[in-house]
N, C-alpha and C positions, 0 to 999 in steps of 0.2 A: 071469813077474808082479813077481818079486823087484825085474828092474828098470824096471821102472815105477813099483815106490812109492818106488826112490831117488829117479828122476828127479824125482815128486812132491812128495816129502822134501824135495827142495835149491830147488824153487821159490821157499819162503817168504823166506829172505834175498833174492833178488831182487825180491819183492815191498816186502818193508820199503825195500831201498836204494832204488827209485821215489819212494817212498809220503813217506819221510822227508825226500829230493831234493826234492819239490812242496811240502812242508809247510817247508823251510828257506829255498826263496826266497819261498811266500805270508809267512814271518813277516818275514821282511826287505822285504816292500813294506810290510807293514801299521804297520811301525815307523817305513821313511821318509817313509811319507804322513801317520800320526799320533806325530810326534816327540814331541808331549805326554804323549805315555804313559811315555815313558824321564824325562822330566822331574820329571813327576808322580811316579814311583815311587822314585827316588831323593833327592825332595824328602821323602816320609815318612821317610826317615832321618835326613835332616840336621837338627841341632840348629841354630837359628840365634839370635846373642848380638850386641847392639851392638859395635860397632868401636872401640879406643882410640884414643885422640888421635893415639899414633902409627903405626895404619896406614894406609894410604893406598888401603883397599878398601871398598869401598861395601856388601860382602856378607860377613861376618863368622861361621864358625860352625866345627861340625865334625859329622864321621860319631860318633855319639855310638859305634855296637857297634862301631866300631876303637877305642875306649879302654877297653871291658872286656877285665881281662888273661885271663881265662879264654874266652873266643872269640879272643883274638888265640893263646892259646897251642894251641883248638883248629884255627882257621885252616892252622897250623901243621903238626901231628900229619894232619890230610887234604892238605895238599899234598905229604906225602910216601907216602900211600897208593898212588898210581898208579904210583912208581916201586918201589916194593915190589913189588907185584902184577908188576911187569915184570920184574924180578929173578928171581922166583920162577917166571915162565913162562919164561924162557929156561934159568934151571936146568937145570928139566922137560924141555924141547926137548933140554938137553946129556945129559940122563940116558936118554932114551929108547933113545935108539943099543944099549945094552945090555937091552931089554927084546926080549921075542920080538914076531916082526912086526907081528902084528895090533895089540897094541898099542901097539907106534911105530907103526904108520900113523893111529893113531886118532889120538896123542895130536899127530902132528905135522899132523895135517889141524886141528886144533883151535887148537894156537897157533901157528903162524906166520900167520895172518891176524889172529890179536891182534895183535901184538909188528909186524906190519906195518902196519897200521891206525893203531896206534900213533906210529909214524916217520911216514908219509903226515898223519895229521889234526892232531896236536896238535904234531907237529916242523915239516915243511914246510909245508902251508898255515897255520896257525896263526900260529905266533911266527918261520918264514924268513919268512913272505908279508905274511897279511894284518894283524899286528901290527907290521913294519919300514916297511910303505907305505901304512896306510889313512890316516894323518895323523889320526884320531881321538881328540879328549883326551878324556883322564878326567874323570868326575864332578868329583874333588877338584882339576881342571886348570882349570876351565872357570870363568868370570867368575856364572857362576849358585850356584856354593858354594862362593866364598872364592878361586879361582885366577885368571888374568889372561888364560888362552884361550878363544875362543868359540866355542859349543857346535855341534856341528855331529851331523846326524842320521846313524841306522846307515846302512851302503854309500854315504858321500858320498866320501869318499877328499879329500875340501879343507879338511881341520883342517891346524893349523900345530904340529899332535904330530910330534916327527920321530924317535922311538923306541921303542921297549914301547909300542906307543899302547893305547888302550882295544878297538877293533875287531879281533878278538872277545875272548874271556877263555882264555885259554891253561891256566890252572887247572881252568875252567869244562871246556874240552875233555878235562883229563884226566881229569875228572869225569864225561865222558859214555862214554869210554873203560873205566873202572873200571866201572862199571854192565854195559856191554856184555860183561863179563864173565861176567855171570848164566849166560848163551846157551851159554856153552865149559863150564859146569861139568858134571858128570855129575850126569843127571837125579835122583837119589837123594839129593843132597846142596842140591839148588836149591833147594826151600821154605828150607831152613836158613840158607844163605846169602843169599839174596836180599834180605830185609829189609834187615841192618847195611849190604850195599853202599848199595842203593837211599837210608837214610837218610846216608850218608857222602857221595854223589853229589849229594842233594838239599842238601845243609846245607851243600858247598864254592859251588855257585851260590848259592844264599841270604848267603851270607859275602861273596863278591867283590861283591854290589849294594849290603849292610848297608853296608861297610868305605868307600863311596864309589869304590872300585878301578874298578869296570866298572857302565853302563849296565845296565837288564835287558836290555834286545835282545843285545846283547855277551854277556852268559853263557848267553842261550836257546840264541844262535845257534853259541857256543861249543861247549856242551853236546851240542846236534844234530849238529856238524858229523860228531862223532866217529860218532855212530850212524850217520849215512849212509855213511861210509868202513867203518865195520867189519862192515858191512851189504852194501857192493860185494866187498870181500874175503872175507868167509865165504860171498857167492855164488859166487863164482871156484873156492875151495875143495872149494863140496860138487858144482860139474858135473864140477870135475877128475878127484873121488873118484867119482863117476858114470862117469866116459868109462874111467877104469883100470879098474873093474870089469867094465862091459860089454866088454873088451880079448880 
């Protein structure tokens, strides 16, 4: 009976993995087919004004959120949080070897999937692959919002951006990973930890769009990508733990 309960308990990360994977591709399909939604959301944050005689652009203006000092400071604070969280987890993993075996195994089973998923989702998939090869210009780079490049819908890979491109958002990906840490916080502390973590995670997504650095699709898909990878890592960890207990 005990083994069966462990197996049933280990199923939810796999279910989240498959559900979030399907959701990721469904959201990508939606924004690719309905790219006007991306433009409309970014336009809601853009303050347009008349171009001066020295400006050779047809659209002039700014994303006013990015001009607010408090929001800029908040953005940099939120930017640092996932790195701080990763350092805390790495320290916990390092010190776990001095603890008794049950505690050590529990810490390892929770932390290695978290650190591994951060490296794969935000590091490899987002920053190394998608942002380097998608070619999608950021809103502030497009001629819709005062830039010089053509707009490209999410997932097109045909844009003129050459490096550090818009699809998907690296900071939103890190924020999605930060939100996933709620599920490895001990249950007795979860209700206290969840609200500030979720607020920080959602605020990061909002600011990346509000600053004109990313379209809504970039931020949403970057955030959800970390959920997909985190759930996949956690599913593997849960099933590995089940196999060890049944040996």
